[in-house]
PDB file of N, CA, C and O in Angstrom:
ATOM      1  N   MET A   1     109.327  86.438  72.895  1.00  0.00           N
ATOM      2  CA  MET A   1     107.824  85.724  72.990  1.00  0.00           C
ATOM      3  C   MET A   1     106.806  86.821  73.736  1.00  0.00           C
ATOM      4  O   MET A   1     106.771  87.531  74.741  1.00  0.00           O
ATOM      5  N   SER A   2     106.169  86.551  72.810  1.00  0.00           N
ATOM      6  CA  SER A   2     104.046  87.066  73.649  1.00  0.00           C
ATOM      7  C   SER A   2     103.807  86.934  74.332  1.00  0.00           C
ATOM      8  O   SER A   2     103.681  85.715  74.451  1.00  0.00           O
ATOM      9  N   THR A   3     103.542  87.446  75.234  1.00  0.00           N
ATOM     10  CA  THR A   3     102.282  87.073  77.097  1.00  0.00           C
ATOM     11  C   THR A   3     100.999  87.073  76.241  1.00  0.00           C
ATOM     12  O   THR A   3     100.819  88.028  75.485  1.00  0.00           O
ATOM     13  N   PRO A   4     100.090  86.069  76.302  1.00  0.00           N
ATOM     14  CA  PRO A   4      98.519  86.179  76.942  1.00  0.00           C
ATOM     15  C   PRO A   4      98.283  87.191  77.188  1.00  0.00           C
ATOM     16  O   PRO A   4      99.339  87.646  77.626  1.00  0.00           O
ATOM     17  N   GLY A   5      97.480  88.016  77.217  1.00  0.00           N
ATOM     18  CA  GLY A   5      96.916  88.742  77.904  1.00  0.00           C
ATOM     19  C   GLY A   5      97.609  90.587  77.713  1.00  0.00           C
ATOM     20  O   GLY A   5      97.204  91.671  78.133  1.00  0.00           O
ATOM     21  N   GLY A   6      99.067  90.070  76.682  1.00  0.00           N
ATOM     22  CA  GLY A   6      99.668  91.461  76.849  1.00  0.00           C
ATOM     23  C   GLY A   6     100.141  92.166  77.583  1.00  0.00           C
ATOM     24  O   GLY A   6      99.817  91.804  78.714  1.00  0.00           O
ATOM     25  N   PRO A   7     101.430  93.941  77.634  1.00  0.00           N
ATOM     26  CA  PRO A   7     101.482  94.045  78.918  1.00  0.00           C
ATOM     27  C   PRO A   7     100.524  94.756  79.728  1.00  0.00           C
ATOM     28  O   PRO A   7     100.635  95.220  80.863  1.00  0.00           O
ATOM     29  N   SER A   8      99.832  94.750  79.144  1.00  0.00           N
ATOM     30  CA  SER A   8      98.158  96.100  79.941  1.00  0.00           C
ATOM     31  C   SER A   8      97.478  94.738  81.440  1.00  0.00           C
ATOM     32  O   SER A   8      96.640  94.812  82.339  1.00  0.00           O
ATOM     33  N   SER A   9      98.204  93.927  81.066  1.00  0.00           N
ATOM     34  CA  SER A   9      97.560  93.389  82.010  1.00  0.00           C
ATOM     35  C   SER A   9      98.426  93.162  83.826  1.00  0.00           C
ATOM     36  O   SER A   9      98.151  93.471  84.986  1.00  0.00           O
ATOM     37  N   GLN A  10      98.948  92.830  83.485  1.00  0.00           N
ATOM     38  CA  GLN A  10      99.723  92.384  85.116  1.00  0.00           C
ATOM     39  C   GLN A  10     100.808  92.529  85.249  1.00  0.00           C
ATOM     40  O   GLN A  10     101.317  92.389  84.137  1.00  0.00           O
ATOM     41  N   SER A  11     101.707  92.785  86.132  1.00  0.00           N
ATOM     42  CA  SER A  11     103.839  92.803  85.775  1.00  0.00           C
ATOM     43  C   SER A  11     103.420  91.889  86.813  1.00  0.00           C
ATOM     44  O   SER A  11     102.691  91.795  87.800  1.00  0.00           O
ATOM     45  N   GLY A  12     104.827  90.828  85.588  1.00  0.00           N
ATOM     46  CA  GLY A  12     105.428  90.338  86.381  1.00  0.00           C
ATOM     47  C   GLY A  12     104.993  89.117  86.502  1.00  0.00           C
ATOM     48  O   GLY A  12     105.820  88.241  86.247  1.00  0.00           O
ATOM     49  N   GLY A  13     103.163  88.545  87.047  1.00  0.00           N
ATOM     50  CA  GLY A  13     102.538  87.590  87.539  1.00  0.00           C
ATOM     51  C   GLY A  13     103.285  88.026  89.201  1.00  0.00           C
ATOM     52  O   GLY A  13     103.992  87.454  90.031  1.00  0.00           O
ATOM     53  N   SER A  14     102.862  88.891  89.101  1.00  0.00           N
ATOM     54  CA  SER A  14     102.934  88.823  90.917  1.00  0.00           C
ATOM     55  C   SER A  14     101.093  89.043  91.359  1.00  0.00           C
ATOM     56  O   SER A  14     100.843  88.509  92.440  1.00  0.00           O
ATOM     57  N   GLY A  15     100.164  89.558  90.852  1.00  0.00           N
ATOM     58  CA  GLY A  15      99.291  90.250  91.556  1.00  0.00           C
ATOM     59  C   GLY A  15      98.812  91.297  90.780  1.00  0.00           C
ATOM     60  O   GLY A  15      97.788  91.324  90.098  1.00  0.00           O
ATOM     61  N   ILE A  16      99.812  92.320  90.980  1.00  0.00           N
ATOM     62  CA  ILE A  16      99.989  93.777  90.932  1.00  0.00           C
ATOM     63  C   ILE A  16      99.826  94.162  90.102  1.00  0.00           C
ATOM     64  O   ILE A  16     100.584  94.102  89.134  1.00  0.00           O
ATOM     65  N   PRO A  17      98.100  95.057  90.188  1.00  0.00           N
ATOM     66  CA  PRO A  17      98.473  95.575  88.640  1.00  0.00           C
ATOM     67  C   PRO A  17      99.173  96.861  88.098  1.00  0.00           C
ATOM     68  O   PRO A  17      99.797  97.667  88.789  1.00  0.00           O
ATOM     69  N   ILE A  18      99.040  96.903  87.213  1.00  0.00           N
ATOM     70  CA  ILE A  18      99.868  98.239  86.373  1.00  0.00           C
ATOM     71  C   ILE A  18      98.829  99.423  86.707  1.00  0.00           C
ATOM     72  O   ILE A  18      97.677  99.597  86.310  1.00  0.00           O
ATOM     73  N   MET A  19      99.864 100.380  87.817  1.00  0.00           N
ATOM     74  CA  MET A  19      99.118 101.499  88.073  1.00  0.00           C
ATOM     75  C   MET A  19      98.832 102.521  86.937  1.00  0.00           C
ATOM     76  O   MET A  19      99.839 103.115  86.552  1.00  0.00           O
ATOM     77  N   ARG A  20      97.756 102.821  86.370  1.00  0.00           N
ATOM     78  CA  ARG A  20      96.963 103.664  86.230  1.00  0.00           C
ATOM     79  C   ARG A  20      96.345 104.463  85.765  1.00  0.00           C
ATOM     80  O   ARG A  20      95.596 104.542  84.792  1.00  0.00           O
ATOM     81  N   GLY A  21      96.989 105.658  87.177  1.00  0.00           N
ATOM     82  CA  GLY A  21      96.702 106.707  87.686  1.00  0.00           C
ATOM     83  C   GLY A  21      95.400 106.876  88.610  1.00  0.00           C
ATOM     84  O   GLY A  21      94.410 106.151  88.716  1.00  0.00           O
ATOM     85  N   VAL A  22      95.768 108.180  89.295  1.00  0.00           N
ATOM     86  CA  VAL A  22      94.261 108.134  90.517  1.00  0.00           C
ATOM     87  C   VAL A  22      93.490 109.387  89.928  1.00  0.00           C
ATOM     88  O   VAL A  22      93.599 110.464  89.340  1.00  0.00           O
ATOM     89  N   GLU A  23      92.458 108.281  90.632  1.00  0.00           N
ATOM     90  CA  GLU A  23      90.888 108.957  90.075  1.00  0.00           C
ATOM     91  C   GLU A  23      90.428 109.961  91.520  1.00  0.00           C
ATOM     92  O   GLU A  23      90.331 109.756  92.730  1.00  0.00           O
ATOM     93  N   TYR A  24      90.260 110.919  90.755  1.00  0.00           N
ATOM     94  CA  TYR A  24      89.653 112.601  91.527  1.00  0.00           C
ATOM     95  C   TYR A  24      88.332 112.586  90.962  1.00  0.00           C
ATOM     96  O   TYR A  24      88.067 112.091  89.867  1.00  0.00           O
ATOM     97  N   ARG A  25      87.053 113.447  92.159  1.00  0.00           N
ATOM     98  CA  ARG A  25      85.671 114.092  91.001  1.00  0.00           C
ATOM     99  C   ARG A  25      86.717 115.518  91.656  1.00  0.00           C
ATOM    100  O   ARG A  25      87.631 115.716  92.457  1.00  0.00           O
ATOM    101  N   CYS A  26      85.544 116.513  90.357  1.00  0.00           N
ATOM    102  CA  CYS A  26      85.820 117.236  90.079  1.00  0.00           C
ATOM    103  C   CYS A  26      85.077 118.486  91.377  1.00  0.00           C
ATOM    104  O   CYS A  26      83.892 118.297  91.099  1.00  0.00           O
ATOM    105  N   GLY A  27      85.045 119.564  92.534  1.00  0.00           N
ATOM    106  CA  GLY A  27      84.537 120.299  92.857  1.00  0.00           C
ATOM    107  C   GLY A  27      83.352 120.657  92.672  1.00  0.00           C
ATOM    108  O   GLY A  27      82.574 120.701  93.625  1.00  0.00           O
ATOM    109  N   ASP A  28      82.920 121.028  91.254  1.00  0.00           N
ATOM    110  CA  ASP A  28      82.659 121.902  90.569  1.00  0.00           C
ATOM    111  C   ASP A  28      81.522 121.266  89.812  1.00  0.00           C
ATOM    112  O   ASP A  28      80.438 121.800  90.049  1.00  0.00           O
ATOM    113  N   CYS A  29      81.486 120.063  88.795  1.00  0.00           N
ATOM    114  CA  CYS A  29      80.321 119.475  88.416  1.00  0.00           C
ATOM    115  C   CYS A  29      80.219 118.437  88.663  1.00  0.00           C
ATOM    116  O   CYS A  29      79.289 117.876  88.083  1.00  0.00           O
ATOM    117  N   GLY A  30      81.005 117.635  89.558  1.00  0.00           N
ATOM    118  CA  GLY A  30      81.794 116.033  89.680  1.00  0.00           C
ATOM    119  C   GLY A  30      81.494 114.983  88.750  1.00  0.00           C
ATOM    120  O   GLY A  30      80.873 113.920  88.746  1.00  0.00           O
ATOM    121  N   ALA A  31      82.362 115.881  87.745  1.00  0.00           N
ATOM    122  CA  ALA A  31      83.221 114.646  87.129  1.00  0.00           C
ATOM    123  C   ALA A  31      84.035 113.904  87.343  1.00  0.00           C
ATOM    124  O   ALA A  31      84.918 114.679  87.709  1.00  0.00           O
ATOM    125  N   ARG A  32      84.556 112.709  87.421  1.00  0.00           N
ATOM    126  CA  ARG A  32      85.413 111.539  88.035  1.00  0.00           C
ATOM    127  C   ARG A  32      86.651 112.033  86.566  1.00  0.00           C
ATOM    128  O   ARG A  32      86.299 111.958  85.389  1.00  0.00           O
ATOM    129  N   ASN A  33      87.784 112.414  86.919  1.00  0.00           N
ATOM    130  CA  ASN A  33      89.183 112.216  86.245  1.00  0.00           C
ATOM    131  C   ASN A  33      89.941 111.491  87.244  1.00  0.00           C
ATOM    132  O   ASN A  33      89.966 111.403  88.471  1.00  0.00           O
ATOM    133  N   VAL A  34      91.043 110.612  85.436  1.00  0.00           N
ATOM    134  CA  VAL A  34      91.372 110.049  86.153  1.00  0.00           C
ATOM    135  C   VAL A  34      93.547 111.473  85.386  1.00  0.00           C
ATOM    136  O   VAL A  34      94.024 111.928  84.347  1.00  0.00           O
ATOM    137  N   ILE A  35      93.927 111.404  87.170  1.00  0.00           N
ATOM    138  CA  ILE A  35      94.873 112.234  86.315  1.00  0.00           C
ATOM    139  C   ILE A  35      96.224 111.273  87.011  1.00  0.00           C
ATOM    140  O   ILE A  35      96.235 110.879  88.177  1.00  0.00           O
ATOM    141  N   LYS A  36      97.176 111.052  86.124  1.00  0.00           N
ATOM    142  CA  LYS A  36      98.240 110.440  85.882  1.00  0.00           C
ATOM    143  C   LYS A  36      99.199 111.110  85.945  1.00  0.00           C
ATOM    144  O   LYS A  36      98.785 112.177  85.491  1.00  0.00           O
ATOM    145  N   GLY A  37     100.897 111.342  86.358  1.00  0.00           N
ATOM    146  CA  GLY A  37     101.625 111.895  86.816  1.00  0.00           C
ATOM    147  C   GLY A  37     102.586 112.617  86.244  1.00  0.00           C
ATOM    148  O   GLY A  37     103.692 112.188  85.914  1.00  0.00           O
ATOM    149  N   GLY A  38     102.032 114.136  86.068  1.00  0.00           N
ATOM    150  CA  GLY A  38     102.244 114.874  85.279  1.00  0.00           C
ATOM    151  C   GLY A  38     101.014 116.049  84.554  1.00  0.00           C
ATOM    152  O   GLY A  38     100.783 117.112  83.979  1.00  0.00           O
ATOM    153  N   ASP A  39     100.612 115.018  85.054  1.00  0.00           N
ATOM    154  CA  ASP A  39      99.278 115.863  84.359  1.00  0.00           C
ATOM    155  C   ASP A  39      98.557 117.243  84.443  1.00  0.00           C
ATOM    156  O   ASP A  39      97.355 117.036  84.275  1.00  0.00           O
ATOM    157  N   PRO A  40      98.759 118.309  84.599  1.00  0.00           N
ATOM    158  CA  PRO A  40      97.523 119.359  84.732  1.00  0.00           C
ATOM    159  C   PRO A  40      96.633 119.128  85.695  1.00  0.00           C
ATOM    160  O   PRO A  40      95.825 118.413  85.102  1.00  0.00           O
ATOM    161  N   VAL A  41      96.164 119.277  86.986  1.00  0.00           N
ATOM    162  CA  VAL A  41      95.141 118.963  87.665  1.00  0.00           C
ATOM    163  C   VAL A  41      94.376 120.135  87.927  1.00  0.00           C
ATOM    164  O   VAL A  41      94.307 121.036  88.763  1.00  0.00           O
ATOM    165  N   ARG A  42      93.663 119.643  86.552  1.00  0.00           N
ATOM    166  CA  ARG A  42      92.075 120.485  86.637  1.00  0.00           C
ATOM    167  C   ARG A  42      91.188 119.011  85.373  1.00  0.00           C
ATOM    168  O   ARG A  42      91.642 118.149  84.621  1.00  0.00           O
ATOM    169  N   CYS A  43      89.345 119.608  85.914  1.00  0.00           N
ATOM    170  CA  CYS A  43      88.887 118.676  85.490  1.00  0.00           C
ATOM    171  C   CYS A  43      88.588 119.021  83.930  1.00  0.00           C
ATOM    172  O   CYS A  43      88.582 120.154  83.447  1.00  0.00           O
ATOM    173  N   ARG A  44      88.371 117.951  83.329  1.00  0.00           N
ATOM    174  CA  ARG A  44      88.702 117.836  81.822  1.00  0.00           C
ATOM    175  C   ARG A  44      86.960 118.601  81.119  1.00  0.00           C
ATOM    176  O   ARG A  44      86.649 119.155  80.064  1.00  0.00           O
ATOM    177  N   GLN A  45      86.224 118.231  82.365  1.00  0.00           N
ATOM    178  CA  GLN A  45      84.500 119.087  81.917  1.00  0.00           C
ATOM    179  C   GLN A  45      84.627 120.267  80.986  1.00  0.00           C
ATOM    180  O   GLN A  45      84.494 120.576  79.802  1.00  0.00           O
ATOM    181  N   CYS A  46      85.134 121.019  82.789  1.00  0.00           N
ATOM    182  CA  CYS A  46      84.637 122.351  82.820  1.00  0.00           C
ATOM    183  C   CYS A  46      86.277 123.138  83.372  1.00  0.00           C
ATOM    184  O   CYS A  46      86.441 124.348  83.535  1.00  0.00           O
ATOM    185  N   GLY A  47      86.872 122.526  83.487  1.00  0.00           N
ATOM    186  CA  GLY A  47      88.747 123.151  83.663  1.00  0.00           C
ATOM    187  C   GLY A  47      88.425 123.620  85.301  1.00  0.00           C
ATOM    188  O   GLY A  47      89.169 124.526  85.676  1.00  0.00           O
ATOM    189  N   PHE A  48      87.471 123.158  86.282  1.00  0.00           N
ATOM    190  CA  PHE A  48      87.779 123.815  87.904  1.00  0.00           C
ATOM    191  C   PHE A  48      88.780 123.581  88.281  1.00  0.00           C
ATOM    192  O   PHE A  48      89.188 122.832  87.394  1.00  0.00           O
ATOM    193  N   ARG A  49      89.777 123.685  89.191  1.00  0.00           N
ATOM    194  CA  ARG A  49      90.888 123.106  89.662  1.00  0.00           C
ATOM    195  C   ARG A  49      90.791 122.622  91.324  1.00  0.00           C
ATOM    196  O   ARG A  49      91.732 122.435  92.095  1.00  0.00           O
ATOM    197  N   ILE A  50      89.800 122.533  91.503  1.00  0.00           N
ATOM    198  CA  ILE A  50      89.482 122.182  93.095  1.00  0.00           C
ATOM    199  C   ILE A  50      88.580 120.203  92.799  1.00  0.00           C
ATOM    200  O   ILE A  50      87.415 119.852  92.612  1.00  0.00           O
ATOM    201  N   LEU A  51      90.036 119.362  92.921  1.00  0.00           N
ATOM    202  CA  LEU A  51      89.164 118.614  92.793  1.00  0.00           C
ATOM    203  C   LEU A  51      89.810 117.283  93.908  1.00  0.00           C
ATOM    204  O   LEU A  51      90.991 117.076  94.186  1.00  0.00           O
ATOM    205  N   TYR A  52      88.830 116.677  94.292  1.00  0.00           N
ATOM    206  CA  TYR A  52      88.613 115.143  95.229  1.00  0.00           C
ATOM    207  C   TYR A  52      89.043 113.913  95.184  1.00  0.00           C
ATOM    208  O   TYR A  52      88.668 113.205  94.250  1.00  0.00           O
ATOM    209  N   LYS A  53      89.634 113.561  95.854  1.00  0.00           N
ATOM    210  CA  LYS A  53      90.500 111.732  95.533  1.00  0.00           C
ATOM    211  C   LYS A  53      89.180 110.743  96.262  1.00  0.00           C
ATOM    212  O   LYS A  53      88.938 110.481  97.440  1.00  0.00           O
ATOM    213  N   VAL A  54      88.718 110.482  95.406  1.00  0.00           N
ATOM    214  CA  VAL A  54      88.090 109.692  95.267  1.00  0.00           C
ATOM    215  C   VAL A  54      88.325 108.056  96.405  1.00  0.00           C
ATOM    216  O   VAL A  54      89.282 107.282  96.435  1.00  0.00           O
ATOM    217  N   ARG A  55      87.041 108.037  97.192  1.00  0.00           N
ATOM    218  CA  ARG A  55      88.154 107.134  98.580  1.00  0.00           C
ATOM    219  C   ARG A  55      88.170 105.530  97.806  1.00  0.00           C
ATOM    220  O   ARG A  55      87.315 105.139  97.012  1.00  0.00           O
ATOM    221  N   THR A  56      88.896 105.060  98.088  1.00  0.00           N
ATOM    222  CA  THR A  56      89.211 103.488  97.635  1.00  0.00           C
ATOM    223  C   THR A  56      88.050 102.032  98.041  1.00  0.00           C
ATOM    224  O   THR A  56      87.502 101.887  99.134  1.00  0.00           O
ATOM    225  N   LYS A  57      87.942 101.341  97.160  1.00  0.00           N
ATOM    226  CA  LYS A  57      87.248 100.416  97.548  1.00  0.00           C
ATOM    227  C   LYS A  57      87.719  99.073  98.750  1.00  0.00           C
ATOM    228  O   LYS A  57      87.072  98.552  99.659  1.00  0.00           O
ATOM    229  N   ARG A  58      88.784  98.899  98.370  1.00  0.00           N
ATOM    230  CA  ARG A  58      89.410  98.002  99.307  1.00  0.00           C
ATOM    231  C   ARG A  58      89.180  98.548 101.344  1.00  0.00           C
ATOM    232  O   ARG A  58      89.314  99.603 101.963  1.00  0.00           O
ATOM    233  N   MET A  59      88.828  97.263 101.672  1.00  0.00           N
ATOM    234  CA  MET A  59      88.636  97.563 103.274  1.00  0.00           C
ATOM    235  C   MET A  59      90.694  97.977 103.625  1.00  0.00           C
ATOM    236  O   MET A  59      91.801  97.555 103.292  1.00  0.00           O
ATOM    237  N   ILE A  60      90.042  99.086 104.518  1.00  0.00           N
ATOM    238  CA  ILE A  60      91.698  99.314 105.431  1.00  0.00           C
ATOM    239  C   ILE A  60      90.996  99.678 106.967  1.00  0.00           C
ATOM    240  O   ILE A  60      90.246 100.541 107.422  1.00  0.00           O
ATOM    241  N   GLN A  61      91.902  98.172 107.587  1.00  0.00           N
ATOM    242  CA  GLN A  61      91.515  98.702 108.860  1.00  0.00           C
ATOM    243  C   GLN A  61      92.909  98.687 109.743  1.00  0.00           C
ATOM    244  O   GLN A  61      93.786  97.826 109.669  1.00  0.00           O
ATOM    245  N   PHE A  62      92.900  99.950 110.672  1.00  0.00           N
ATOM    246  CA  PHE A  62      93.757 100.416 111.666  1.00  0.00           C
ATOM    247  C   PHE A  62      93.898  99.173 113.314  1.00  0.00           C
ATOM    248  O   PHE A  62      93.041  98.670 114.039  1.00  0.00           O
ATOM    249  N   GLU A  63      94.882  99.136 113.302  1.00  0.00           N
ATOM    250  CA  GLU A  63      94.670  98.640 115.146  1.00  0.00           C
ATOM    251  C   GLU A  63      95.052 100.344 115.887  1.00  0.00           C
ATOM    252  O   GLU A  63      95.772 101.228 115.423  1.00  0.00           O
ATOM    253  N   ALA A  64      94.396 100.325 116.937  1.00  0.00           N
ATOM    254  CA  ALA A  64      94.336 101.296 117.990  1.00  0.00           C
ATOM    255  C   ALA A  64      94.972 100.712 119.183  1.00  0.00           C
ATOM    256  O   ALA A  64      94.407  99.695 119.585  1.00  0.00           O
ATOM    257  N   ARG A  65      96.057 101.114 119.887  1.00  0.00           N
ATOM    258  CA  ARG A  65      96.530 100.806 120.638  1.00  0.00           C
ATOM    259  C   ARG A  65      96.110 101.291 121.951  1.00  0.00           C
ATOM    260  O   ARG A  65      96.698 100.917 122.965  1.00  0.00           O
TER     261      ARG A  65
END
C-alpha cells in the first residue's frame, strides 16, 4: 500500500527527516553545495576543493561544569 507523502517525506513516522546530504560553502566562489557520502569534495560551480560546512540553524546548548 502507498502512503500519502511518498517515501521522501519522513521515515517511519518518527519525525526524523531522511538525510539528504550535508550543506557546504565553497571557499572560492561562495556557492552552496550539498555533498552526500561518496561524492567528490569539490565545488560544482568552480571546481575548488576547499569547502566549509554551513552552521546548523538548530539551537544547540552545552552544559558547562
